C-alpha positions in Angstrom: 0.0 0.0 0.0 1.6 3.3 -1.0 1.4 6.6 0.8 -0.4 8.1 -2.2 -3.0 5.5 -2.0 -3.7 5.8 1.7 -3.7 9.6 1.6 -7.3 9.6 0.1 -8.7 6.9 2.5 -10.2 7.5 5.9 -8.8 5.4 8.8 -9.6 5.1 12.4 -6.6 5.7 14.7 -6.3 5.1 18.4 -3.6 6.7 20.6 -2.3 4.8 23.6 1.0 4.1 25.5 3.7 2.3 23.7 4.1 -1.3 24.9 7.3 -3.1 25.4 6.4 -5.8 22.9 6.1 -3.1 20.2 9.6 -1.6 20.6 11.1 -3.5 17.8 8.5 -2.5 15.3 8.6 1.1 16.7 12.4 1.1 16.0 11.8 -0.1 12.5 9.3 2.5 11.7 11.6 5.2 13.2 14.4 4.3 10.8 12.1 3.9 7.8 10.3 7.3 8.3 13.5 9.3 8.8 15.5 7.3 6.3 12.8 7.9 3.7 12.4 11.7 4.4 16.1 12.1 4.3 16.7 10.2 1.2 18.9 7.5 2.7 19.8 4.9 0.1 18.5 2.1 2.4 15.9 3.8 4.8 15.6 0.7 6.9 19.4 1.2 7.9 19.1 4.8 8.9 21.2 5.4 12.1 22.0 1.6 12.2 23.5 0.7 15.5 21.9 3.8 17.4 18.9 3.4 19.6 16.4 6.2 20.2 13.4 4.0 21.0 14.0 1.4 23.7 16.3 3.6 25.7 13.7 6.5 26.0 10.9 4.0 26.6 12.9 2.5 29.6 13.5 6.0 30.9 9.9 6.8 31.1 7.3 4.4 29.6 4.5 6.8 30.6 5.9 9.3 28.3 6.0 7.1 25.2 2.9 7.0 22.9 1.8 4.9 19.9 -0.7 5.3 17.1 -2.6 2.2 15.9 -4.9 1.5 13.1 -6.6 -1.9 12.8 -4.3 -3.1 15.5 -1.2 -2.1 13.5 1.4 0.2 15.0 1.8 3.1 12.6 3.6 5.8 14.6 5.2 6.8 17.9 6.1 10.0 20.0 8.1 10.5 23.1 8.2 13.3 25.7 11.2 14.1 27.8 11.0 15.7 31.3 13.9 18.1 32.2 12.3 19.6 35.2 10.8 23.0 34.0 11.8 22.2 30.5 10.3 19.6 28.2 10.7 18.5 24.7 9.4 15.7 22.5 10.5 13.4 19.7 11.3 11.5 17.7 7.8 11.7 16.3 7.7 9.1 13.5 5.0 7.8 11.3 5.1 4.8 8.9 5.5 6.4 5.3 2.4 4.5 4.2 0.4 6.8 6.7 1.9 10.2 6.0 -0.4 13.1 5.6 -3.2 11.4 7.5 -3.3 13.7 10.5 -1.6 11.1 12.7 1.1 13.6 13.7 -1.6 15.9 15.2 -3.1 13.0 17.2 0.4 12.0 18.5 0.9 15.5 19.7 -2.2 15.8 21.9 -1.0 13.4 24.7 2.4 15.1 24.6 0.8 18.5 25.3 -1.4 17.1 28.1 1.8 15.6 29.6 3.6 18.9 29.6 0.6 20.4 31.4 0.7 17.6 34.0 4.3 18.1 34.5 3.8 21.9 34.9 6.5 22.5 32.3 7.2 26.2 31.8 9.3 25.9 28.7 8.8 23.3 25.9 10.4 22.7 22.6 11.6 20.5 19.9 14.2 20.1 17.1 13.0 19.7 13.5 13.9 20.1 9.9 14.4 23.9 9.2 13.6 23.3 5.5 10.3 21.6 6.0 7.3 23.9 6.3 5.2 20.7 6.7 7.0 20.0 10.0 7.2 23.6 11.2 3.5 24.2 10.3 2.3 21.2 12.3 4.1 22.3 15.4 3.0 25.9 15.1 -0.6 24.6 15.5 0.3 23.6 19.0 2.0 27.0 19.8 5.6 26.2 19.1 7.5 28.8 17.0 10.7 28.5 15.2 13.8 30.4 16.6 17.6 29.9 16.0 19.2 27.0 14.3 20.8 24.2 16.2 24.0 22.9 14.7 24.9 19.2 15.2 28.7 19.3 15.5 31.5 16.7 15.6 35.1 16.3 16.2 37.2 13.3 15.1 39.9 11.5 17.0 39.1 12.9 20.4 41.8 13.6 23.0 41.8 15.7 26.2 42.7 15.7 29.9 42.8 12.6 32.0 39.5 11.7 33.6 39.7 10.3 37.1 42.2 12.7 38.4 40.9 15.7 40.2 39.0 17.9 39.5 37.3 15.8 36.8 35.2 12.9 37.8 32.7 10.4 36.3 29.4 9.8 37.8 29.9 6.0 37.5 32.9 6.2 39.8 31.1 7.8 42.7 29.6 6.0 45.8 25.8 6.0 46.2 26.2 8.8 48.8 28.4 10.8 46.5 26.0 10.3 43.6 23.3 11.9 45.6 25.4 14.8 46.4 26.5 15.2 42.7 22.9 15.1 41.5 22.0 17.9 43.9 25.0 19.9 42.6 23.9 19.2 39.0 20.5 20.5 39.7 21.8 23.7 41.3 24.1 24.4 38.3 21.4 23.8 35.7 19.0 25.9 37.8 21.3 28.8 37.5 21.1 28.5 33.7 17.2 28.3 33.7 15.1 28.1 36.8 14.0 24.5 37.4 16.0 23.0 34.6 17.1 19.4 35.6 18.7 16.6 33.8 18.7 14.3 36.8 16.5 11.8 35.0 19.0 11.7 32.1 21.9 11.0 34.4 20.2 8.3 36.3 18.8 6.6 33.2 22.2 6.6 31.5 23.7 5.0 34.7 21.0 2.4 35.0 21.1 1.4 31.4 24.8 1.7 31.1 24.5 3.8 28.1 27.5 6.0 28.7 28.5 8.3 31.8 28.3 11.8 33.1 31.3 14.0 33.2 31.5 16.1 36.3 34.1 19.2 36.4 34.8 20.6 39.9 36.5 23.6 41.3 37.4 22.6 44.8 34.0 21.4 46.1 31.9 23.3 43.7 30.6 21.7 40.4 31.5 24.1 37.6 30.4 21.9 34.5 28.8 18.6 33.5 28.4 16.6 30.4 25.7 13.8 30.1 27.1 11.4 27.4 25.9 8.4 25.5 28.7 6.2 24.3 28.8 3.6 21.4 26.4 1.2 19.8 23.0 0.6 21.3 22.7 4.2 22.6 21.7 7.5 21.1 25.3 7.9 20.0 25.7 4.9 17.7 28.7 2.9 16.8 32.1 4.6 17.4 30.6 7.8 18.7 30.4 9.7 22.1 27.3 11.9 22.0 26.9 14.8 24.5 23.2 14.8 25.0 23.4 17.6 27.5 26.4 19.6 28.7 26.7 22.9 30.6 29.1 25.2 32.3 28.1 27.2 35.3 27.3 30.9 34.5 29.9 33.5 35.6 33.2 35.0 34.9 34.9 31.5 34.4 32.2 30.0 32.2 34.4 30.2 29.1 37.3 28.4 30.8 35.0 25.8 32.3 33.2 25.1 29.1 36.7 24.5 27.5 37.4 22.0 30.3 34.1 20.3 29.8 34.7 19.8 26.1 38.2 18.5 26.8 36.8 16.0 29.4 34.1 14.7 27.1 36.9 14.2 24.4 38.8 12.1 27.0 35.8 10.1 27.8 35.4 9.3 24.1 39.0 8.4 23.8 39.0 6.2 26.9 36.0 4.4 25.5 37.9 3.9 22.2 35.4 5.9 20.3 36.5 7.8 17.1 34.1 10.7 17.2 32.6 13.2 19.7 29.2 14.7 18.6 27.4 17.5 20.4 24.6 19.9 19.4 24.5 23.7 20.1 21.8 26.2 19.5 23.5 29.2 17.6 21.7 31.6 19.9 24.2 30.6 22.4 26.7 32.4 20.3 29.7 32.2 22.7 29.4 28.4 23.1 29.0 28.0 19.4 32.1 30.0 18.6 34.1 28.2 21.2 33.2 24.8 19.7 34.2 26.0 16.3 37.6 27.3 17.7 38.1 23.9 19.3 37.9 22.2 16.0 34.2 21.0 16.0 32.5 21.2 12.5 28.8 21.1 11.7 27.5 18.0 10.2 23.9 19.1 9.8 21.5 21.6 11.3 17.9 22.0 12.2 15.6 24.6 13.8 14.7 24.8 17.5 11.1 25.5 18.1 9.8 27.0 21.5 6.6 27.3 23.3 6.2 30.0 24.5 8.1 31.9 21.9 10.8 33.0 24.3 14.6 32.3 24.4 14.6 30.0 27.4 18.3 29.1 27.9 19.1 29.5 24.2 20.5 32.9 24.5 23.9 34.7 24.5 25.9 33.9 27.7 24.6 30.3 28.1 27.2 27.7 27.7 25.0 24.8 27.1 25.2 21.8 24.8 21.9 20.0 23.6 19.8 19.5 20.6 16.3 18.4 21.6 16.2 15.4 19.1 
């Protein structure tokens, strides 16, 4: 059945929570949808070796939604809770069911969840060139702002991790982990009130997806980097992916951001990974320029959309890495 044929036919679609037994099919649809849209020579092999579906479902099954028609899974969407900040994706629909209004249906429980979480700033990353995507999200109050550059650096090197003042979350005792999480929340709260990546840090540790780099100055946390490492994670084979990174605001932010990037490079090198990948919104101009100066180069870029139409922490002076994919 082609997407052209189904576009003229009415279908009944139900939205429910994604079930564990559907994860393999959800992963297949994710690759097929993105691979088809992006013109991959073999859409089913898009981002082969990376995992955006199972890892997010395990993190929060209650924030994973499925679209079904006649019992068949045809699409999924995921919400992410970063305290006062929330984002969603990947929103994927089987190509046979494009242009059927299923994307709109999969947005409705996401918006309800943001309200339940009392999220004050929500957003997404999407294709800047696609008015179809931008237009869908505008219906829900999201507005396009600055571009986010997905940047990479090959053959990572850097400072030695394990020696003070750089630590890995995995190396800490349970008591020290609790202290570190509190320090992480304090640091991110200085960047944007209520921003917290504690769930990401804990999920990565529990699922053994990578590690979190912690940069200290005496007893004060000055930077952190939440990283996926290698196959079976959001990074993919041979890649260290910084899902979130930040330096504490202040006079030393530039120097501490430099230390953070070096520490993430070292983590990648110690894991035997050939490439470090990190996204940065170009509204954070100092962070973007600093990454360019350190040898990062843009692989592709998309647009960040916000609800409400405000900067949030994508603004000058914010030394933050993320991309809301």
